[in-house]
N, C-alpha and C positions, 0 to 999 in steps of 0.2 A: 249493703247500703253504701252509696257513694258519698264522698265528701261533698258538702254543700260549697258552691261557689257563687261569686257575685260578678255579674257582667259588668265590665267597666263602661262607663258612659262618658261622652264628651261634654265639654262645658256647655255647649249649645243644648244638648239633651237635658242636662241638669237643670239649666235655667228654665226650661219649658215645664218641668215638673212642678205641680202645686206643692206648697210647703208640706202638707201631711205625707205626701208620697216621698218627698225629699228626706223627711225625717225617718220614714221606714226604710229607705235605702241606707241611710246612715247607721240605723240599727243593724241591718243586715251586715254591713261592713264590720261593725263592732263585734258581731257574732262569729266572725272568722276565727280559726284557731290561731294560736300565737305563732307556731312554727311547725315545720315538718318533724323536727327533732322532739318536739314535745307532744306530737300527735300519735295516734295509733295507726296511721296510715303508712304504707310503704311507698317509695317513690313510684314504683311501677303502677300502683293503684291510682295515682294522681296525674301520671304523665299524659294521659289522653283527655283530661278534663280541662276545659277552657275556663277562662275567668280568673278571678282572684279567690284564693283559698286561704292564704296565710297572711297574718299581719306583719310577718318578717319581710315580706317582699316589697320591693321598690314600688311596684304597681299599687299595692295596698295604701302605702304612705302617700303617693301622688293622688290617688283617687279620694282618700280620706281628706287631704288638705284642699282639694278641689271642691268637695261637697261643703266643707266648713266655710270656704270663701263665698260660695253661693249663698249659704244660709246667712252669713254676716250681712248681706245686702237686703235680706228680707226683714220686714217689720216684726217686731216681737209681739206675740199674742199670748197673754196670760191664760193659763189653764182654766177652763170653764167660761171663758169670756167670749169664745168664738160664737158668732151669730147673735150676740146680744147688742142692743142699742144703748150707747152711752147716754 
C-alpha cells in the first residue's frame, strides 16, 4: 500500500470547487500524516509519489492556509439547513 497524497490545487481551482468538495479536500489535507519521522514509511517509498503527504511540509501548510482563506469567503451554512427554505 502506498502513502496517500493530496494533489495541490491553485487558488483558481479551489475557488471553482463547490463548498462540499472544498470541505472534502480540507478533510483530505487534515488526514495527511504528521511527518515522515512519525510515519511507517521510508524515504525511498515516498520519493516517487507526487503531491502532499505530510503535514510537516511547507506545501501542506501553504495549501491548508489557501483552502482556509477560500472557505472564509464562503457563506456559512448550518448543518441540516442545506436545501431548506427560510
